N, C-alpha and C positions, 0 to 999 in steps of 0.2 A: 580627340575627336569623337563626336557624338555618333553612337550607333543607330542607324535608322530601324524603323518599326519592322521591315521585312527580314531584317538579320538578328532582332532582338532575340536573346535565349529566355526573356521573362515573359514572352507573349502570352497575353490572356486568352482563353479558350474563346471567348467572342470574337477577338482580333484573328484568331486563327479561321474563321468563317468569312474573313474579308477577300475580295478578289485582289490580284496583284495591284491593280489601278486604286481600288479603295485603301488598300494599305499604303500607297504612296501617298494619297491625298491626307492621311491619317498622319504620315510621318511629316508632312508638310506645313501640318497645323498643331503640332506637338513640341512641347518644351520640355527637357529633362534639367531638374535641379536636384543638387544634392544639399542633405540637411544634417546638421549636427545634434549629437543628443541634446534634448530640451528644446530644441527648436521648434517655433509653432508653424505647421503646414496648412491648416486650417482654422479659422479664427471664428469664433460663434459671434453672431450678430451682423457679421460681414456681408456684402452682397457675393454670390457665387457666379463666377464669370467663367470658369473652366471645370471640366471633368477630370478628377485627379485619380490618379492609377500608381499605386505603390508598387515598384520594382524591387528593392531591396531594403532590409531591415525591417524592424519592428516600429509599429505606433501604438498609441492609444486613444481611444476616442473618448471625450469628457464632455460633460456638460453642466456649466454654471447653474446649480439650483439656488433656490430661496435662502438655502443655510450654508450649503458647501459645494465644492464639485464633486461631481458624480463620475467616476470611470465606469463607463459603460461596456468596453470591450477592449480586448487586445488583438491587434490585426497583423498577421503575416503576410508577405506577397506571395503570390502576385493578388491583388485585391484593387478592385475600385473603391475609391473613399468619397462620400458626399454624395452618392447616387440619388437618394430620396430628395435631396435637395434640388438636384438637375431636373427632378421630374415633379416635385410637388411644391416647389417654392423659389424663389430668387435669393433668399437670404438664409445663410447658414445657422442652422439650429443645433451646432455642437461644433466643438472645437476638436483638431487632431493634432497630437505632438508627438515628435519623435522620441523615441526612448533608446535608440542607439542611433548610429548613422544610418542614414537612409537615401534611397535615390527614389525620386517621384517624377512621372511624367504628369504635366499639365496639358489637357487637350483642349482645344477650342469647341466651346459649348455647341456651337452652330455646327461646326463639322460632325461633331457625335452625333446630333439631333438629325442630321442628313442621313448619316449611316443606318442609324435605326429606321428611318422610314423607306429606306431604299434595299435593305438588306433583312430578309426577314430571318434567317440563321442567325445573324448578329444580333438580332432584337431578342430573339429567343433565348440565346445564352445570357443576355443582360438580364431577361426576365427572371431566369433559372438562379442567376446568384442574387437578385432582389429577394425571391421567395426563401431560398436557403437563409438568407441574414434574417428574414422575419422570423421564421419557424426557430431558428437559433435564439432570438431574443425572447419569444414565447416560453420556451422550455428554462432559460436561464432566469426568467422573470419568476415563474413557478419555483424553482430549486432556491432562488434567493429569498422569497418570501415565507416559504415553509419549511425549510430546513434550519437545524442548529448550524453553529459557526464550524464544527468539526466536520458536518456534510458538506457544508458551502466550500470549505477550504480544500475538502478532497476532490470535490468536483472541480474546482479551478485547477489543482495540480494534474489532475487527470486530463483536463482540456489543454492544459500547457504540454504536456507530453505528449500527447496524441496528436493535437491539431497544430499547435503553435510551435514548438520546438521539434516535435518528432523523434523524440528521443527520451530515455529515463533520467539522463543527465543533462542539465542544461545549468545556464547562469541567468540568476531571477535579477534582471536590471530594473525592476520597479522597487519603490520603497513599501515598507510595511504600511505606511498611510494610503497609498494607491493601490495595495492589495485589501485594505479595509474598505475602501470605497467600492472596490470591484464586486464585494462579496457582501457588503451592508453591514460592517462590522467595526468594532473601534479597532485602532492600532495595538492596543493593550491585548485585545482579545487574541488578533492574529499572532502576536508574538507569544502568547501564552500556549496556544494550539498548537503553533509550528514548532515549540521547545517540547511539549507534548509527545508529538509526531516523532521527533528526533530520539527521545528517551524511550518510546517504543519501538524504535528500530524500523520505523515506517519509511523515514527518510534519513538521509545524510546531509548536513550542512556545512560548508566550509566558505565562509564569508558569504558571498552571493552566490557561490556554486551549490547547485541541490542536485541530490541524486534520489531518486525514488528507489526504496531498497527492498520494500514489501508490498507489491503491487496488489495482492489477493485482499490484505488487510484493508488498504486504501479503497479498493473497491466495495468492500463491506461496510466500511464507513460511508461512502456515498450513497449504498443503496438504502441504509438504515436512517440517513439524514442526520 
């Protein structure tokens, strides 16, 4: 049985600003879909007809470039996916794929726009999310272009620990090729540096399980680039 928006335990900060009547309207124009690992949630180049909200699971945002696929971000719930397309264009400019089992809400775009125009608190929270995403993109762009591979991988591991998994031990459910795309490095460079981190006692790896064991050293590598 599908849980209505009013009783959802993964309600977004924006949705918490809605009145009971608005929440009911949102619930009546929202469909929850489950995706398996590897499934495509949003496909680049297709028309955007819904606002996509990630309730559970992790996804990767990636763009098909002229030479290869570029992984842009790893996103955890709760999070809206595709908001720039919602406001900026009718065509999706990037793809979103599940990197583990996910639960996603597809919200009717007309209903979403109506809520934006009638509830200023809801609109403000959406604007805050858009601004945070833009600032994050700026910071990551600078780090990816100015740091060496060790610094970029240190940044990634810190980001995963602090923002994605919120723990020093986690399962890295993405390939080294994806990691390379995420930090603008070759798969071979990623493998080499991760091995160096393990030998230096900065991390421990067991298959896909990873534990950060020397956070001060990792922070130092991140600062020095």
